[in-house]
VEXDO-98327 format. One record per atom (N, C-alpha, C): y, x, z; residue number from 1. Coordinates in pm, whole numbers. Example, Ala and Ser with C-alpha at 12.3 -4.5 7.8 and 13.67 -1.06 7.14 Angstrom:
BEGIN
+--------+--------+--------+-----+
!     c2 !     c1 !     c3 !  nr !
+--------+--------+--------+-----+
!   -569 !   1319 !    780 !   1 !
!   -450 !   1230 !    780 !   1 !
!   -330 !   1320 !    780 !   1 !
!   -225 !   1285 !    708 !   2 !
!   -106 !   1367 !    714 !   2 !
!      3 !   1290 !    787 !   2 !
+--------+--------+--------+-----+
end
This chain:
BEGIN
+--------+--------+--------+-----+
!     c2 !     c1 !     c3 !  nr !
+--------+--------+--------+-----+
!  -3617 !  -1112 !  -1801 !   1 !
!  -3568 !   -997 !  -1730 !   1 !
!  -3416 !  -1006 !  -1721 !   1 !
!  -3361 !   -986 !  -1600 !   2 !
!  -3217 !   -993 !  -1577 !   2 !
!  -3154 !   -857 !  -1604 !   2 !
!  -3036 !   -860 !  -1664 !   3 !
!  -2960 !   -739 !  -1691 !   3 !
!  -2841 !   -736 !  -1596 !   3 !
!  -2821 !   -622 !  -1530 !   4 !
!  -2711 !   -608 !  -1435 !   4 !
!  -2618 !   -499 !  -1486 !   4 !
!  -2490 !   -531 !  -1499 !   5 !
!  -2390 !   -433 !  -1539 !   5 !
!  -2326 !   -372 !  -1414 !   5 !
!  -2309 !   -241 !  -1415 !   6 !
!  -2251 !   -172 !  -1301 !   6 !
!  -2145 !    -76 !  -1351 !   6 !
!  -2028 !    -74 !  -1286 !   7 !
!  -1919 !     14 !  -1327 !   7 !
!  -1950 !    159 !  -1290 !   7 !
!  -1909 !    250 !  -1377 !   8 !
!  -1918 !    392 !  -1347 !   8 !
!  -1782 !    447 !  -1307 !   8 !
!  -1681 !    414 !  -1386 !   9 !
!  -1543 !    453 !  -1356 !   9 !
!  -1451 !    339 !  -1394 !   9 !
!  -1343 !    326 !  -1320 !  10 !
!  -1239 !    228 !  -1352 !  10 !
!  -1107 !    302 !  -1350 !  10 !
!  -1027 !    284 !  -1454 !  11 !
!   -896 !    348 !  -1463 !  11 !
!   -789 !    242 !  -1474 !  11 !
!   -671 !    271 !  -1421 !  12 !
!   -559 !    180 !  -1430 !  12 !
!   -534 !    106 !  -1300 !  12 !
!   -416 !     51 !  -1289 !  13 !
!   -376 !    -27 !  -1173 !  13 !
!   -353 !   -171 !  -1215 !  13 !
!   -369 !   -260 !  -1120 !  14 !
!   -339 !   -401 !  -1146 !  14 !
!   -191 !   -424 !  -1118 !  14 !
!   -116 !   -459 !  -1219 !  15 !
!     28 !   -481 !  -1199 !  15 !
!     49 !   -612 !  -1125 !  15 !
!    160 !   -623 !  -1058 !  16 !
!    189 !   -744 !   -983 !  16 !
!    131 !   -743 !   -842 !  16 !
!     66 !   -634 !   -802 !  17 !
!     10 !   -621 !   -668 !  17 !
!    106 !   -538 !   -584 !  17 !
!    149 !   -592 !   -473 !  18 !
!    238 !   -521 !   -383 !  18 !
!    164 !   -406 !   -316 !  18 !
!    229 !   -291 !   -305 !  19 !
!    169 !   -172 !   -243 !  19 !
!     34 !   -139 !   -305 !  19 !
!     32 !   -120 !   -437 !  20 !
!    -96 !   -110 !   -507 !  20 !
!   -162 !     27 !   -503 !  20 !
!   -110 !    123 !   -428 !  21 !
!   -176 !    252 !   -412 !  21 !
!   -159 !    296 !   -267 !  21 !
!   -270 !    316 !   -197 !  22 !
!   -267 !    354 !    -56 !  22 !
!   -356 !    475 !    -34 !  22 !
!   -313 !    565 !     53 !  23 !
!   -395 !    679 !     93 !  23 !
!   -475 !    641 !    217 !  23 !
!   -609 !    654 !    210 !  24 !
!   -694 !    634 !    328 !  24 !
!   -691 !    758 !    416 !  24 !
!   -690 !    874 !    353 !  25 !
!   -679 !   1003 !    421 !  25 !
!   -615 !   1100 !    322 !  25 !
!   -620 !   1229 !    351 !  26 !
!   -554 !   1326 !    263 !  26 !
!   -619 !   1339 !    126 !  26 !
!   -744 !   1296 !    112 !  27 !
!   -815 !   1311 !    -14 !  27 !
!   -850 !   1180 !    -84 !  27 !
!   -836 !   1066 !    -18 !  28 !
!   -886 !    940 !    -73 !  28 !
!   -774 !    838 !    -90 !  28 !
!   -767 !    780 !   -210 !  29 !
!   -671 !    673 !   -237 !  29 !
!   -749 !    544 !   -267 !  29 !
!   -684 !    432 !   -242 !  30 !
!   -741 !    300 !   -272 !  30 !
!   -641 !    226 !   -360 !  30 !
!   -692 !    164 !   -467 !  31 !
!   -604 !     88 !   -554 !  31 !
!   -681 !    -28 !   -617 !  31 !
!   -612 !   -138 !   -648 !  32 !
!   -678 !   -250 !   -715 !  32 !
!   -684 !   -224 !   -865 !  32 !
!   -797 !   -259 !   -924 !  33 !
!   -815 !   -250 !  -1069 !  33 !
!   -899 !   -370 !  -1112 !  33 !
!   -842 !   -458 !  -1189 !  34 !
!   -912 !   -581 !  -1223 !  34 !
!   -934 !   -663 !  -1097 !  34 !
!  -1056 !   -712 !  -1077 !  35 !
!  -1090 !   -785 !   -954 !  35 !
!  -1165 !   -696 !   -857 !  35 !
!  -1146 !   -565 !   -866 !  36 !
!  -1209 !   -469 !   -775 !  36 !
!  -1102 !   -389 !   -703 !  36 !
!  -1139 !   -333 !   -590 !  37 !
!  -1061 !   -227 !   -528 !  37 !
!  -1141 !    -99 !   -548 !  37 !
!  -1072 !      8 !   -577 !  38 !
!  -1137 !    136 !   -605 !  38 !
!  -1096 !    237 !   -499 !  38 !
!  -1196 !    304 !   -441 !  39 !
!  -1172 !    419 !   -354 !  39 !
!  -1196 !    544 !   -438 !  39 !
!  -1095 !    630 !   -451 !  40 !
!  -1108 !    749 !   -534 !  40 !
!  -1080 !    872 !   -450 !  40 !
!  -1175 !    966 !   -447 !  41 !
!  -1157 !   1093 !   -377 !  41 !
!  -1099 !   1193 !   -476 !  41 !
!   -979 !   1240 !   -447 !  42 !
!   -906 !   1328 !   -537 !  42 !
!   -975 !   1464 !   -550 !  42 !
!  -1024 !   1519 !   -438 !  43 !
!  -1084 !   1653 !   -440 !  43 !
!  -1223 !   1653 !   -504 !  43 !
!  -1308 !   1559 !   -465 !  44 !
!  -1446 !   1556 !   -512 !  44 !
!  -1464 !   1473 !   -639 !  44 !
!  -1358 !   1402 !   -678 !  45 !
!  -1355 !   1323 !   -803 !  45 !
!  -1466 !   1218 !   -812 !  45 !
!  -1485 !   1141 !   -704 !  46 !
!  -1580 !   1030 !   -709 !  46 !
!  -1506 !    900 !   -686 !  46 !
!  -1564 !    792 !   -735 !  47 !
!  -1510 !    658 !   -714 !  47 !
!  -1616 !    571 !   -650 !  47 !
!  -1574 !    487 !   -558 !  48 !
!  -1660 !    383 !   -503 !  48 !
!  -1585 !    252 !   -519 !  48 !
!  -1659 !    146 !   -545 !  49 !
!  -1597 !     18 !   -578 !  49 !
!  -1619 !    -84 !   -467 !  49 !
!  -1515 !   -161 !   -441 !  50 !
!  -1523 !   -276 !   -351 !  50 !
!  -1506 !   -397 !   -442 !  50 !
!  -1617 !   -465 !   -475 !  51 !
!  -1607 !   -573 !   -574 !  51 !
!  -1532 !   -693 !   -520 !  51 !
!  -1453 !   -753 !   -607 !  52 !
!  -1384 !   -877 !   -574 !  52 !
!  -1464 !   -994 !   -630 !  52 !
!  -1432 !  -1111 !   -586 !  53 !
!  -1496 !  -1231 !   -637 !  53 !
!  -1430 !  -1272 !   -769 !  53 !
!  -1504 !  -1336 !   -854 !  54 !
!  -1454 !  -1373 !   -986 !  54 !
!  -1336 !  -1469 !   -979 !  54 !
!  -1332 !  -1554 !   -878 !  55 !
!  -1225 !  -1655 !   -870 !  55 !
!  -1114 !  -1617 !   -774 !  55 !
!  -1121 !  -1499 !   -713 !  56 !
!  -1019 !  -1454 !   -618 !  56 !
!   -937 !  -1343 !   -682 !  56 !
!   -806 !  -1353 !   -672 !  57 !
!   -717 !  -1252 !   -728 !  57 !
!   -663 !  -1164 !   -616 !  57 !
!   -671 !  -1032 !   -634 !  58 !
!   -615 !   -938 !   -537 !  58 !
!   -465 !   -934 !   -557 !  58 !
!   -389 !   -965 !   -451 !  59 !
!   -244 !   -969 !   -462 !  59 !
!   -175 !   -869 !   -372 !  59 !
!   -248 !   -810 !   -276 !  60 !
!   -184 !   -721 !   -181 !  60 !
!   -287 !   -625 !   -125 !  60 !
!   -251 !   -498 !   -114 !  61 !
!   -334 !   -399 !    -47 !  61 !
!   -256 !   -355 !     76 !  61 !
!   -318 !   -364 !    194 !  62 !
!   -250 !   -333 !    319 !  62 !
!   -310 !   -209 !    381 !  62 !
!   -224 !   -117 !    422 !  63 !
!   -266 !      7 !    487 !  63 !
!   -231 !     -5 !    635 !  63 !
!   -333 !    -34 !    719 !  64 !
!   -310 !    -49 !    861 !  64 !
!   -301 !     84 !    934 !  64 !
!   -346 !    193 !    874 !  65 !
!   -345 !    323 !    942 !  65 !
!   -205 !    376 !    964 !  65 !
!   -108 !    336 !    883 !  66 !
!     26 !    385 !    901 !  66 !
!    114 !    295 !    988 !  66 !
!     63 !    180 !   1028 !  67 !
!    142 !     90 !   1112 !  67 !
!    130 !    132 !   1258 !  67 !
!    234 !    108 !   1332 !  68 !
!    230 !    144 !   1474 !  68 !
!    169 !     31 !   1555 !  68 !
!     87 !     66 !   1652 !  69 !
!     26 !    -34 !   1739 !  69 !
!     72 !     -8 !   1881 !  69 !
!    148 !   -102 !   1934 !  70 !
!    199 !    -87 !   2071 !  70 !
!    160 !   -205 !   2154 !  70 !
+--------+--------+--------+-----+
end
């Protein structure tokens, strides 16, 4: 029988990541933690995880919503 571990909550930021905290909207922030990116809703207090690969290091979080497109 295989055992699968699943995160419930992740706290902390990954240091050394440029722009390591981004707002998706007025209630949701995204930040890297370990080899995951975490979406956290401030009002409803839930987290969703975007898993990273074991051999890939997250070095940058980019927020395209605030950039101008012309």
